[in-house]
N, C-alpha and C positions, 0 to 999 in steps of 0.2 A: 553313112560309111561309104568311102570311095570304092570304085570298082576294082582297084588294084590291091585292096587290103586282103591279106591271107588270114582266114579264120582257122584256128587250131582245131583239128579233128582228133578224136580219140579212137584208137583201134586196139582192143585188148589191153588197155592201160598204158599204151606207149604213144609217143608222138607220131602222127602220120607224116609221111614224106610230103613236103610242100613243093609244089611246082611254081616256077616263076619267082618274082621278087615281091617286095612290098613290106607290109607291117604284120607282125605276129601278135595276135590278140589272145590272151589266156582267158577263157570264160569263167564266170563267177563260181560255177559249180565244180570246178576242177580242184581236187584235193590231193592228188598224188601224180608224180611224174616218174616213170621208170627210165633208167639210163641204159636199158637193154636194147642197144642198137638204134636208138632214136637219132643219134648223130653219128655219122661216119663220113669218110672222105667222099663217098659217092652220093651224098645227100646235100641238103640245101643251106647250111649255115651262111655261106658267102652271099646268099641272095636276100637275107633278112636285113631290112633297113632299120627297123625299130621294134621294140618289144613293149607292150602295154598289158595291163591286167584290168579286167572289168571290176567296177566297184562291187563290193560285197564278197569278194573271194577271201575265205578265211585262212587259206594256206600260203598264198603267194602275194607278193607285190612287186612292182617294177620301179626301178630308179636308174636314171642315166642309161636307159636302154639295156638294163640288166634284169633278169628274172631272179628274184631272191626268195628263198623259203623263210617264212616268218618264224617257224619253230626254232631253227638253229642257226640262222644267218648264213646259210650256204647259198652262194651264187650258183644257180642251177644252169643258166643258159645266158650266153652273150651273143652279140651280133657285131657286124662290122663297124657300127657307130657307137658301140658301148664304151663307157668310161666307168671303171670300177669305183663305186662310192668310197670316199675316204673319211666318212663320218663315224667310223667304227661299227657300222651295221653289218659289214661282210666279215664273217669269221672263217670261212673256208670257200674254196673254189672247187666246184664239183667235177667229177669225171666227165670228160668230153665237153665241158662248158664252152670252150672257144675252139673246139676241134675243127681243123681245116681252114681256119681264118688266117690269111697271110698278114698277121699284125707286124708292123714295123716299129711301133712304139708301144711300150707296155709299162704301166705303173701299177705296182701291187701295193696296196696300203699296209701299214704296220699292224692292222687289226687281223690280217689273214694269218691263220696258224697252220693251215693245211692246203696243199694244192693236189687235186685228185688226178687219177690215171688219165693220161691222154688229154689233159685239160687244155694245153696250148700247142698241140701238134701242128706242124707246117707254119709256125710263126717265122718271121724274118727279122726278129729283133737283133740289133747289133750290140746292145749293152743291157745285160740282164742283171739288175741289182735286186737280188732277193732281199726282202725287208727284215730288219730285226723284229723278232716276234714270231717269225715263221718257224715251225717245228718239223714239218714233214712234207717232203716232195715225193709223191707216189710214182710207181713205174711209168715210164714213157711220157711223163708229164710234158716235156718240151721237145719230144722227138721231132726231128725235121730233116730235110735234105737240102741244105743251103748250097749255093754255088761255091766252087773252090775259092773264089776271090772274096767271098763274104765271110767275115770272121766275127766272132762274138767275144765280148768281155764278160766274164762271169764273176759275180761276187757272192760268196757264201757267208751268211751272217753268223754271229756267235750263238744264236739260239737254235740253229738247225740241228736236229737230232737224228733224222732218218732220211735217206735218199734211196728210192726204189730203183730196181734194175732198169738200165737204159733211159734214165730220166733225161739225159742230155744227148741221146744218141743222134748222130748225124750233125751235131752242132760243132762246126770247126772253131776251136777256141783260140783266140788271139792271146788272151791272158786269163788266168784263174787266180783270184785272190780270196783267201779264206781269213776271216776275222781271227786275229791272233789268240783271242780268248775262247775260241770254239774248242770244247774239249773232245769232240768226236772226230772232226775232220781236219786234214792237213793240206796245205798248198805247197809242200816241199817239192822242189825241182820243177815247178810249173805244172804239177800234177794235183788232181783232187784224189785224196786217199782217205779211206776209213781207218782211223788210228786203231780202233779196237780189233778189227779183223785183218788189218793190213791188206786191204783190197783196193786195187787201183780202179777208180771210177771214171776218170776223164783225164785227158792230156792236152795241154796247150801247145801252141807252136814252139818248137825247140825244147819241149819238155823232156826230162830225163827220169825214167822210172826209178823210184827210190830203191836202194840196194836191199832193204829188208822186206820188200813186197812179197806176200805169199800167194795172193790170188789176183788175177787180172780179169775184170769183167770184160766180156767180149766187145762191148760197145766202146770201151776205153781206147781200143786200138784205132778207132776212127780218127783220133787225134794225130795219128801218124800218116794220114792220107797225103800223098805227094812226096813223102820222105823216102830216100833211097834205102835207108836202114832203120831197123827197129831193134834196139839193144835190150835183150831180156836178161835181167840178173839171175844168177843161179839159185837165188832164194825162192823163186817162183815155183809153187807146187801145183798150181792149177790155172788153166785159162778156161773160163766158164763158157759153156755153150749158150748162145743167145737164141731164145725161143720166143715167138710172139703168138699169143692166143688168137685163134682164127676170128674170134668175135670182135677183135679190135680193128680188123680190116686194114692193117697198116702195110705199106710196101716194105719188102725185104731189102735192107741195105747191104752193101758189099760185106762179105764175111771177113775179109782181111784188107789191110791198107794196101794201096797201089801207088807206086812211085810215079812221079812226073817224068815222062819219057821224052827224049830228044827226037829229032826228025829221023825217020827210018827205023825207030825202035818199036817194039811191041807196046801199043798204047794201053794194054791190059796187064802189063808186067807187075807182079807183086813186089812189094818192098822186101828186101832181104833181111831175114832175122839174124841178128848177131847173138850167138849163144855160146855157152860153155859146153864142151864135149861131155856127153852122157848125162847132161842135165835134163830136167823135165821139158824145158823149152826145146832142146835138141830133139827129143823124141816126138814132141808135138809137131815140130816143123816137118819131120820125116813122115809122120802119119798123115799130115794134111797137105803134103806136097808143096810146102812153102820153101822157096830158096833160102839157104842159110849159109853162114860162114862162122868159123870158130873165133873166139876171142880169148 
């Protein structure tokens, strides 16, 4: 074994923080991996070059530099050189699996039914085609903080049934497309909306909030970053608070969208809410000191 190989160490049933780069070797006796803080933005995923499993391990195997649990086909951990196997063996991508890896290309096979919490945070993917067969995207799964000039195209398949809060937080959407036969979600007006609860989940560039929207998820307002105005229809009854569990160790994104300012203007100027007088959005803007004008 070469001197730069990183041996996995176990402390209290979790993965030990790894210093330096090199290869990650899972020992044959390892039967369980906890996701309790073993991967976070201040730890080492970007430094891992490869993942292998020692012969004789009854719980895990490695393929294409991915660590996969034998029992249920969950991809537990990836690295910067991972390629998700497309042979049907991977049925889910676990929480934090690719957390902190600045992936620019991402192919998720059709065998994947669930993407876990914070699975792909800090990715830099420009075209996110979620596959047919996918049923659940958990909270903060693709949370990132892209540059203003970096825009993502998002495709929602017909099979997707659940999207957790903040799943696409910080992803500036150039285009949102929803499969027309998806019974749960809509792409009306360039927005991603939950049909059942009439909740706005994401907004693409130039998007218009549907007039029957009842709830706006706070992260959906990210889609208006750089816009001078945000028009909130009078149907809206609630703009949800966005809270992040301390255990995720995620950076806090801007609470409200900010407009692109010209020379000499306040670079931190908030976008102006366009609201109906005495509506929920009007009172919300007043309470949160957001500039507004009536429509």
